[in-house]
Steps between C-alpha positions, in 0.01 A plus 500: 500500500794276413587337169580128501663296225376144459571176317266203483290275277156532345242221532603377154860464617643802314754726670366828638696797631451873548420755768202559729422789734366435850519629855652180642650171383183313597287732287740453208481120533120514520483717188723259307289202604190680373683550170562124478875511573605178676780479759619859449843606623486871586742760628460871562653700217826660600545276804607174342787322672799479268710187537873531441609383157635157580579223256371147534174381645341296774481124456201285589713318756575828679130588503412154635751531786380852580135391500562204730697713747233770480225249585696369801550853634134596452391176668730584794317830547764746378369831362485525121744791473752329726482182292571693181784690665668180623455315171621799300818528704574129446490513120828470311323590174516881492201532268282281721618694804399829335157357409434382857610836640256668262219266609578568867490877441162473324355285778625749759327776298165319532479290185388139518766235448334383177494851350863550602600178327305592185738790444770244417345272233841375382553339840149427630255388231120529499454159660724592792336839557142371476566216743657746746195725460272204574710413804483856632124516450442165671752546780695191394810663352736247661307207351489662156872572507568138592290383202681746277841373608395140429362604160818685399722216625306254282548731200876513566517119523293460182727736306807314623345167397412631153850641450647168613278308260600723207876490562549158338307558172650847460850363558437224243380754242800728558749213474326368186516846340872530581571152359312578176688830465838328551416229246379745235785745555803272547419137413291531183757721316766227546274237342395744228862551394551122503195441276609772258844340474344164415282660231199294607146620434335555837136423581260792549479481886881513523518799262239681713702442818820624333319808366365573848850463643643743242221747570564490876874552452456790257191670638512422874465869582177516298355200686602648836339833409186321383470312829542822700245687285254210521530487879452877522199485266333222698560692822346819359206307354440332836459842659195570281149391599459261207860378504485391863186297435638341183829396664341388829240300307775337294700413813197323649484279189868401495539131596620437856578868567138601433369239741747617765405866454129414518548307824698788650230751400220284642691441824566874535132577435374252760756596763456876451120504490478255791734711712309819422149366562601322820643831623172684450570673168178524288481252213489771231810674637665159537436412135623843391828455689537137389460602135777759527737249662424214259830532313340402168279724284270214393440394861458866600229550235325182615493616864379846392207335318425302816495824702256664260272195514509488881421872506182414308397246764635177353707239681877477472522152349265562204708770326819314598374196309408714198852648472650156417821609673459323833495118534164333563613370839574854621162625376317210668681554831406870495138404424498265801647775716229746393223248568629402843605852601 
């Protein structure tokens, strides 16, 4: 009897990991499903493939190109192992090349493509692996890979558009901060010396500005340290369960930025869940994956509540409406989709 290590999620969405003993991989997977572990990634203890320690990562654009080429090769009738061998040899990214070589070795050893991909969660996320699993089960792997490539390409374009939209306001804020710093550090002291020489009594706002200028010139190191400590504190707080929800909730309420973040989250939810369900992934698994890829803790909690309600036999649009996170138009469109099938 072999010992397998596993990582997955419980029905409530919590992380689950540990070991299980079984005669075969299939028996281990069956035992984990009986225990309520969703989408488990398992490997036999002592036989895990060790990737070389390489710096960097794999970009979404690289994954999109790989997926599109993979779908074309599968559609042309090339064997799975040969496709992976060709695509692996073409990669200029050494880390991605090592991952694909590992996947090819696992497939050659008898593992399914989806299980092989699940061993590399930093490159292939749950959505990718579950869609591949649905494609393998339905015999439509080429179609699923084509949908995946389109999905990832849209994500890449959306990220580029968001970055482009944020460049101007960020640049304005940076320039404004530099201008204020120059004025307070170099310009105000000149006028302060002039006013002192005249002996005039200055109004309160002017005295406040001069005091702020003197403070910045004398205690700039304290302000710099305070900014660094504040940034570090916010970052550490964001890593906590409560902190992430407080900060994400605040960001959704910020004018303009909050509306943009909400639209991005809703678009990601609709695109992800639509891609998963149209590929044959069960609705509960689709909601579970969509929640983990939401990118915002408040939206993630809302989708998790929807999943629990659907698990109890309710429709999707009812709990979505109750969360108050999603726009009414989105909820109504989902309701129409459920009614019409």
